[in-house]
N, CA, C and O of each residue as an XYZ file, in Angstrom:
348
protein
N      64.165    -26.331    -54.227
C      65.531    -25.834    -55.015
C      66.183    -25.202    -53.697
O      65.392    -24.978    -52.781
N      67.467    -24.902    -53.501
C      68.420    -23.872    -52.843
C      69.374    -23.330    -54.173
O      69.712    -23.488    -55.345
N      69.503    -22.448    -52.741
C      70.793    -21.319    -53.028
C      71.604    -21.087    -52.600
O      71.605    -19.941    -52.151
N      72.621    -21.733    -52.430
C      74.230    -21.596    -51.202
C      75.099    -20.371    -52.116
O      75.773    -20.555    -53.129
N      74.726    -18.545    -51.094
C      74.737    -18.090    -50.897
C      76.644    -18.500    -50.788
O      77.004    -19.215    -49.853
N      77.666    -17.995    -51.770
C      79.320    -17.828    -51.049
C      79.252    -17.948    -49.898
O      78.101    -18.382    -49.852
N      79.681    -17.901    -48.528
C      79.836    -17.197    -47.453
C      81.647    -17.208    -46.676
O      82.327    -18.183    -46.353
N      81.928    -15.913    -46.597
C      83.332    -16.502    -46.161
C      83.707    -16.487    -44.564
O      83.103    -15.725    -43.809
N      84.941    -17.545    -43.994
C      85.196    -17.118    -42.955
C      86.128    -16.460    -42.105
O      87.352    -16.583    -42.135
N      85.341    -15.643    -41.230
C      86.156    -15.193    -40.170
C      86.509    -14.995    -39.228
O      87.078    -14.072    -38.645
N      85.847    -16.741    -38.850
C      85.999    -16.682    -37.086
C      86.703    -18.359    -37.487
O      86.547    -18.613    -38.682
N      87.397    -19.445    -36.721
C      87.356    -20.589    -37.248
C      87.972    -21.240    -35.845
O      88.951    -20.827    -35.223
N      87.217    -22.244    -35.562
C      87.850    -23.030    -34.294
C      87.341    -24.731    -34.867
O      86.369    -24.755    -35.622
N      87.808    -25.680    -34.605
C      87.969    -27.115    -34.932
C      87.063    -27.818    -36.087
O      87.382    -28.426    -37.109
N      85.574    -27.430    -35.407
C      84.780    -28.159    -36.348
C      83.537    -26.420    -35.971
O      82.495    -26.700    -35.378
N      83.646    -25.609    -36.158
C      82.812    -24.280    -36.574
C      83.767    -22.996    -36.812
O      84.964    -22.711    -36.824
N      82.785    -22.534    -36.955
C      83.386    -21.188    -38.241
C      82.270    -20.338    -37.793
O      81.271    -20.774    -37.222
N      82.580    -18.583    -38.201
C      81.307    -17.639    -38.135
C      81.774    -17.501    -39.728
O      82.958    -17.772    -39.926
N      80.989    -17.115    -40.880
C      81.064    -17.039    -41.662
C      80.687    -15.272    -41.569
O      80.383    -14.897    -40.436
N      80.691    -14.354    -42.510
C      80.160    -13.324    -43.212
C      79.621    -13.310    -44.600
O      80.394    -13.471    -45.544
N      78.314    -13.125    -44.792
C      77.603    -12.471    -46.048
C      76.414    -11.582    -46.010
O      75.286    -11.638    -45.521
N      77.529    -10.220    -47.148
C      76.901     -9.190    -46.852
C      76.728     -8.593    -45.550
O      75.759     -7.933    -45.174
N      77.901     -8.931    -44.815
C      77.802     -8.042    -43.284
C      76.622     -8.607    -42.054
O      76.525     -8.206    -40.894
N      75.816     -9.638    -42.738
C      75.459    -10.857    -41.124
C      76.015    -12.338    -40.896
O      76.058    -13.224    -41.749
N      76.419    -12.417    -39.610
C      76.917    -13.590    -39.594
C      76.522    -14.516    -39.178
O      75.397    -14.570    -38.683
N      77.333    -15.536    -39.252
C      76.068    -16.907    -38.529
C      76.791    -17.536    -38.499
O      77.520    -17.548    -39.491
N      77.020    -18.233    -37.674
C      78.072    -19.844    -37.147
C      77.211    -21.076    -37.941
O      76.011    -21.052    -38.214
N      78.250    -22.233    -38.248
C      78.353    -22.778    -38.973
C      79.265    -24.428    -38.307
O      80.012    -24.710    -37.370
N      78.614    -25.155    -39.480
C      79.431    -26.463    -38.870
C      80.731    -26.328    -39.791
O      80.950    -25.328    -40.475
N      81.330    -27.126    -39.750
C      82.410    -27.717    -40.726
C      82.921    -29.248    -40.981
O      83.680    -29.870    -41.724
N      81.667    -29.540    -39.460
C      82.468    -31.143    -39.596
C      82.018    -31.882    -41.234
O      82.686    -32.819    -41.672
N      80.881    -31.338    -41.976
C      81.195    -32.223    -43.813
C      82.009    -32.222    -44.233
O      82.463    -33.247    -44.743
N      82.884    -30.615    -44.252
C      84.062    -30.188    -44.984
C      84.674    -31.289    -45.455
O      85.050    -32.141    -44.651
N      84.888    -31.466    -46.908
C      86.246    -32.880    -47.207
C      87.804    -32.186    -47.219
O      88.955    -32.601    -47.348
N      87.158    -30.928    -47.016
C      89.149    -30.113    -47.084
C      88.919    -29.456    -45.770
O      87.860    -29.198    -45.198
N      90.378    -29.204    -45.359
C      90.484    -28.112    -44.409
C      90.125    -26.469    -44.807
O      90.195    -26.068    -45.969
N      89.895    -25.957    -44.135
C      89.507    -24.611    -44.811
C      90.049    -23.332    -43.404
O      89.892    -23.509    -42.196
N      90.699    -22.080    -44.094
C      90.877    -21.353    -43.610
C      90.105    -20.170    -43.107
O      88.886    -20.176    -43.282
N      90.688    -19.132    -42.489
C      89.759    -17.684    -42.481
C      90.091    -16.996    -43.812
O      91.092    -17.038    -44.527
N      88.860    -16.313    -43.910
C      89.164    -15.270    -45.541
C      88.974    -16.279    -46.586
O      88.862    -15.946    -47.766
N      88.925    -17.722    -46.130
C      88.618    -18.351    -47.753
C      86.369    -18.141    -47.820
O      85.628    -17.348    -47.240
N      86.178    -18.887    -48.462
C      84.443    -19.037    -49.139
C      84.180    -20.242    -48.868
O      85.128    -21.002    -48.671
N      83.444    -20.510    -48.825
C      82.543    -21.887    -48.517
C      80.949    -21.826    -48.960
O      80.308    -20.775    -48.919
N      80.399    -23.079    -49.387
C      78.827    -22.950    -49.270
C      78.450    -23.661    -49.006
O      78.701    -24.826    -49.314
N      77.212    -22.989    -47.894
C      76.721    -23.849    -46.667
C      75.339    -23.786    -47.158
O      74.621    -23.234    -47.992
N      75.345    -24.843    -45.976
C      73.551    -25.959    -46.793
C      73.069    -25.737    -45.283
O      73.881    -25.922    -44.376
N      72.345    -25.518    -45.128
C      71.398    -26.573    -43.391
C      72.498    -25.958    -41.979
O      72.320    -26.380    -40.837
N      73.628    -24.904    -42.324
C      74.306    -24.417    -41.276
C      75.618    -25.722    -41.690
O      76.537    -26.145    -40.989
N      75.491    -25.833    -42.131
C      76.790    -26.959    -42.400
C      77.539    -26.905    -43.732
O      77.136    -27.592    -44.671
N      79.016    -25.822    -43.903
C      79.598    -25.583    -44.988
C      79.173    -27.099    -46.174
O      78.254    -27.844    -45.830
N      79.562    -27.240    -46.842
C      79.378    -28.417    -47.953
C      81.253    -28.385    -48.782
O      82.064    -29.300    -48.923
N      81.328    -26.831    -49.180
C      82.512    -26.904    -50.378
C      82.892    -25.825    -50.018
O      82.285    -25.070    -49.259
N      84.348    -25.570    -50.724
C      85.302    -24.559    -50.385
C      85.062    -24.689    -51.924
O      84.985    -25.672    -52.660
N      84.931    -22.719    -52.247
C      84.750    -22.121    -52.860
C      85.892    -21.048    -53.657
O      86.270    -19.972    -53.195
N      86.360    -21.715    -55.098
C      87.354    -20.230    -55.294
C      86.588    -18.499    -55.042
O      85.453    -18.066    -55.243
N      87.684    -17.959    -54.589
C      87.828    -16.342    -54.242
C      87.219    -15.637    -55.599
O      86.300    -14.839    -55.783
N      88.379    -16.459    -56.668
C      87.485    -15.204    -57.456
C      85.838    -16.047    -57.846
O      84.751    -15.505    -58.046
N      86.011    -16.780    -57.848
C      84.399    -17.419    -58.464
C      83.322    -16.590    -57.216
O      82.425    -15.785    -57.467
N      83.755    -17.090    -55.864
C      82.856    -16.338    -54.684
C      82.150    -15.089    -54.930
O      80.995    -14.739    -54.689
N      83.579    -14.253    -55.712
C      83.435    -13.117    -55.602
C      82.132    -11.961    -57.021
O      81.323    -11.035    -56.961
N      82.755    -12.901    -58.088
C      81.697    -13.090    -59.255
C      80.517    -13.281    -58.696
O      79.657    -12.413    -58.843
N      80.200    -14.649    -57.820
C      78.691    -15.363    -57.982
C      77.860    -13.668    -56.953
O      76.722    -13.261    -57.182
N      78.889    -12.985    -55.846
C      77.653    -12.489    -54.899
C      77.864    -11.464    -55.780
O      76.660    -11.305    -55.980
N      78.611    -10.233    -56.813
C      78.410     -9.851    -57.557
C      76.575     -9.666    -58.399
O      75.677     -8.830    -58.500
N      76.952    -11.284    -58.885
C      75.390    -11.516    -59.854
C      74.508    -11.005    -58.581
O      73.746    -10.037    -58.590
N      74.817    -11.985    -57.342
C      74.043    -11.982    -57.146
C      73.342    -10.228    -56.535
O      72.183     -9.816    -56.557
N      74.022     -9.869    -56.273
C      73.627     -8.617    -55.213
C      73.147     -7.353    -56.638
O      72.272     -6.491    -56.567
N      73.990     -7.632    -57.728
C      72.989     -6.933    -59.213
C      71.762     -7.605    -59.210
O      70.941     -6.698    -59.071
N      71.155     -8.674    -59.284
C      70.563     -9.442    -58.226
C      69.028     -8.646    -57.726
O      67.937     -8.421    -58.252
N      69.497     -8.465    -56.780
C      68.769     -8.182    -55.814
C      68.166     -6.094    -55.698
O      67.165     -5.485    -55.320
N      69.362     -5.789    -56.218
C      69.002     -4.448    -56.811
C      68.496     -3.689    -57.814
O      68.066     -2.539    -57.903
N      68.750     -5.201    -59.022
C      67.374     -4.992    -60.748
C      66.153     -5.313    -59.106
O      65.664     -4.264    -58.688
N      65.846     -6.278    -58.514
C      64.787     -6.543    -58.402
C      64.347     -5.089    -57.246
O      63.318     -4.454    -57.480
N      64.757     -4.918    -56.702
C      64.496     -3.465    -55.744
C      63.628     -1.998    -56.211
O      62.621     -1.350    -55.925
N      65.289     -2.005    -57.515
C      64.134     -1.080    -58.300
C      62.410     -1.605    -58.829
O      61.346     -1.053    -58.548
N      62.631     -2.754    -59.605
C      61.373     -3.172    -60.315
C      60.261     -2.541    -59.224
O      59.271     -1.863    -59.497
N      60.814     -3.050    -57.679
C      59.439     -2.684    -56.664
C      59.319     -1.143    -56.503
O      58.469     -0.768    -55.696
N      59.882     -0.407    -57.008
C      60.166      0.721    -56.260
C      59.214      1.667    -57.858
O      58.354      2.547    -57.870
N      60.031      0.811    -59.137
C      59.295      1.034    -60.447
C      57.535      1.398    -59.802
O      56.845      2.415    -59.741
N      57.305     -0.408    -59.310
C      55.860     -0.818    -59.575
C      55.359     -0.005    -57.913
O      54.226     -0.237    -57.493
N      55.787      0.409    -57.549
C      55.148      1.210    -56.459
C      54.256      2.543    -56.494
O      53.157      2.843    -56.026
N      55.446      3.359    -57.435
C      55.533      4.335    -57.927
C      54.119      4.555    -59.076
O      53.356      5.519    -59.023
N      54.027      3.496    -60.006
C      52.691      3.250    -61.215
C      51.747      2.788    -60.516
O      50.771      2.481    -61.202
N      51.583      2.525    -58.905
C      50.673      2.049    -58.569
C      49.670      3.424    -58.535
O      50.261      4.477    -58.296
N      48.225      3.500    -58.750
C      47.605      4.002    -58.330
C      47.145      4.668    -56.827
O      46.398      4.062    -56.059
N      47.515      5.545    -56.636
C      47.433      6.415    -55.121
C      46.128      6.674    -54.431
O      45.704      7.732    -54.896
N      45.131      6.111    -53.364
C      44.338      6.217    -52.429
C      43.733      7.256    -52.023
O      42.965      7.188    -51.063
């Protein structure tokens, strides 16, 4: 199973773009996109290829949900560490 995280285009040329996700930037290929994308728009990326444009509101909502999940998992990990017996 794959999880595609919305990625914001921050740089672009004809067939490549740089996307930003939580401050991490990576180069992706735009050749599979069925439509033109512009800087500032969000795309879903699979195996290094942008495959679908995502509405900005939907992308930002998805990123909020993902952030909440990450924070909850981190809190659970911190709680598990504090509950474990010390040697």
